[in-house]
Every structure is written in C-alpha cells, then in structure tokens.
N, C-alpha and C positions, 0 to 999 in steps of 0.2 A: 343341827343338821340331822334328818331322818336317814335311815339306811339306804333308802331308795335314791334320795338326792346325792348321797355320798357315792353310791354306785355308779350313778350317771356322771359325777364329777371325774371319777377314776377312769371311766370309759373315754370321756373327752380328752383327759389328759393322755391317755395311751394313744388315741388316734394322732393327736398333735405331735407326740413323741415319734410315731411311725413315719410322720411326714419329714420331720426334722432329720431323722437317721435314714431317710429313704436312700436307696442305692445311686439315684440320680443326683442327688445332693452330695454325697461323700464322693463320687467319681469326680464331679466337677471340682471340688476342692482339691482333690488329689492331683488333678491335671494342673490346675493354676499354682499350686503350691510347688509342685515338681518343676514346672516351667521357671518359677521365680528362682528356685535354688540352682537350676541348670545355669542361668544367666542372671545373677542377683543385682548387676549394676545396670540401671536404666530399666526401660519398659519392655525390652526385647522378650526376655524370659516369660513375663506375664502374658505378652502377646502370643507367643508360642503356646503357652499353656491354655490360653482362652481358645485358640484354634483347635487345639487337641480336644478340648472339653466339648466343643460343638459335635465332634464326631463321636466321642465316647460317652456323653451324657445328654446333651441336648437332642440330638437326632434319635437316639434310642427311645428317649423318654416321649418325644414327639410321635414316634411310630406307635409306642404303646398305647398312648392316650387316643390316637386315631383308631387303633384297633378296638379299644373299649367303646368308643363312639359307635363303631360299626358292629358291634356286639360279636367281635372276633375273640374278645377276651372278656372275662368276668369282671375284672377290676385292674386297676393301674398298678397293683403290687403283684399281679399274676400268681394269685395263691393257689390255682389249681396246678398241680404238678404236670399234668398231661399237656398243658397249653405252654409250657416253658420251652420246650425244644426249639420252636421256631423263634422265639424271642432271643435265646442264646445265639442261634445262627445269625439273626439280623444283627445283634450286637457284634458278633465276631467280623461279620463283612464290614461294618462300620469302621471298626478299629483297624482292619486290614487296609481300609481306604486311608486312614490316617497314617499308617505306617508308610504307605506309597508316597503321600505328600510330604513326609518328613525326609525320606530318602531322596525324593526328587529336588526338594528346596534346601537339603543340607541342613535339617533342623537339628536342635541339641540332642546329643548322644543320650543324655539322660532321660529325656522324653521317649526317645526310641525304645530305650530299656523298659520304661514303664508301659508302654503299648505292648511290648512282647510279653511282660508279666501279666497284662490284662488277658491276653490270648491264651496263655498257660492257665490262668485262672478260670477262664470260661471252658476250657478242655476238662478241667478237673471237675468243676462244679456240673458241667453238662453230662459227663461221664457218670457222676454218682447219681444225677437225676434219672439217667437212663437205666440205672440199677433198680430204680423204684423208690429212692429217697428224695425227699425235698429239702434242699439246703436253704438255710436263711441267708439270703443275698445281703439283707440289712447287716448282719453280723459278719458276713464275709467282707463286704466292702469297707465297713467302719474299721474293722481289725487291720485290713490292708492299709487304710489311711493312716492309722496311728503308727503301724510298723514302718511305713515309708517315712513318715516325719522323724521316727526314731533313727533310722538308717541315715537319713540325708541330713537332719538338723541336730537335735539334741536327744540324748536317750531318756531325759526327762519326760518327754512326750509319751512314752511307754506306760507312765504312771496312770494316763487316761484310761487305760484298759480296765484295771480293776475297779475304777469308780463308775465308769459309764457303760460298760458292758452290761453289768446288771440292770441298768436303766433300761438299755435297748431291749435286753431279754425280756424285763417285765412287760414292756409295751407290745412285744410281739406275742407273748403268751396271753396277755390280757384281751386282745383283740381275737384271739384264737386262730391266728394265722399260722402258727408253729408250735411244735412241741419243744420242750427243753432240749432234747436230743438234737433236733434239727438246728437249733441256735448254736449249741455247741459244736455241731458238725461244721456249720459256717464258719465259726472262729477257728477251728481245728485245721480246716482246709486253707484258710488264708495263711495260717502260720506255716503250714507245709509249703504252700506255693512261694512265700516270701522268703523262706530259709533256702529253697531251691535257687530262686532267682538272685538272691543276694550274691551268690557266687560269680555272677555276671555283671554285677553292678559296675558301671564305668568310674573311672576316677574323676573326683570332683575338683573343680578349679583348672 
C-alpha cells in the first residue's frame, strides 16, 4: 500500500467514524436506552424513549439537513462556529416541546430528567460557543451517553471512555473539524453537566 492510498484509507475511516459518533446517533441511543431503563418491563419504556428521540435527535437532524440543502449551513456537522447559535436554539425548542409532551402525558420521570439535562447541556455548550470557542458536540454527546449508562446501568460502561474517546478524537482531528482542545472541551463540559445533574437524578424502580 502506497502512502497516498494509506492516507485515503485513513480519511475514509475517519469520515465513517464521524458518522458513527455523530451527535444525532448518540442522542438517539441516549433517549432509547434511558427510556428502557425508566420502564424496563415491556415495551413502554422503549416507546417513550423513541418518542423522545424524535424530538431530540430526528427532528434536529432533519432541520440541519434541510438547512444544508438550502445552503443555510455549510455541512451537517455544523463545523462553522458562527452557524451554531441557531442550531442550538432549534434543538432547545425541540427539547422543550418534548418536556411539555412528557409533562402532559405523565411520561417517565427519568426521561424528563434526561431532557432537562439536555437543556442544561445546550446552555453550557451554547454559552461557551458565544465566548468564541467551538465545542466538539461529538465528544460532548458521546461522553454524556457513556456517563448516563454508568449512572443508570453499570459502572463498567465507564470503561468505554478511555477506549473510544481517543478513537472519536482521532476522527475529529483527522477531518480537521476540531482541535484537540475543542474535543477535550466537549468531554469536560459533558462531565461538568452530568455531575451537576446527577444531584437531581430521580430514584430508579
């Protein structure tokens, strides 16, 4: 294999990893897993999680892809910092709609906690973005997913962080969408938000 073909293979791998670890994917998993853990007997929990995922992952990603198609955004990863503010706002409005639905329909308290955690996360990441920094939302969302799995399931899930975070970081750096500082900032902010919201975690069972 020549150096050029090796470089192309590395670039393709990085692009694939960027899609696998995309915020839309991790947030969708986060919603469904939390829904299942909220009501692990039967399909009700997965149903609630899936409904939540529509508001928190499917609708925001649809909005982003439509904006790219209409040339309002440069790409679906929203790599330009100055384009992120209205994406954060749209995501927050969608999450607020999900909160209203869960309150009206008496949805699981654990999913309501997750939605409020998302809003706090959007405030933190949006605030940092307003200061001129670009947070890696790939790193933020993946770290949050693993921490929630650790909080609600087994602490063994936390072992994914030292193994998969470097893979995610490599992918973001390889495609030149982020610096190492921005990836670390995403992980660090997720840790801060989850530590804060852990104090309000509802009792399981």
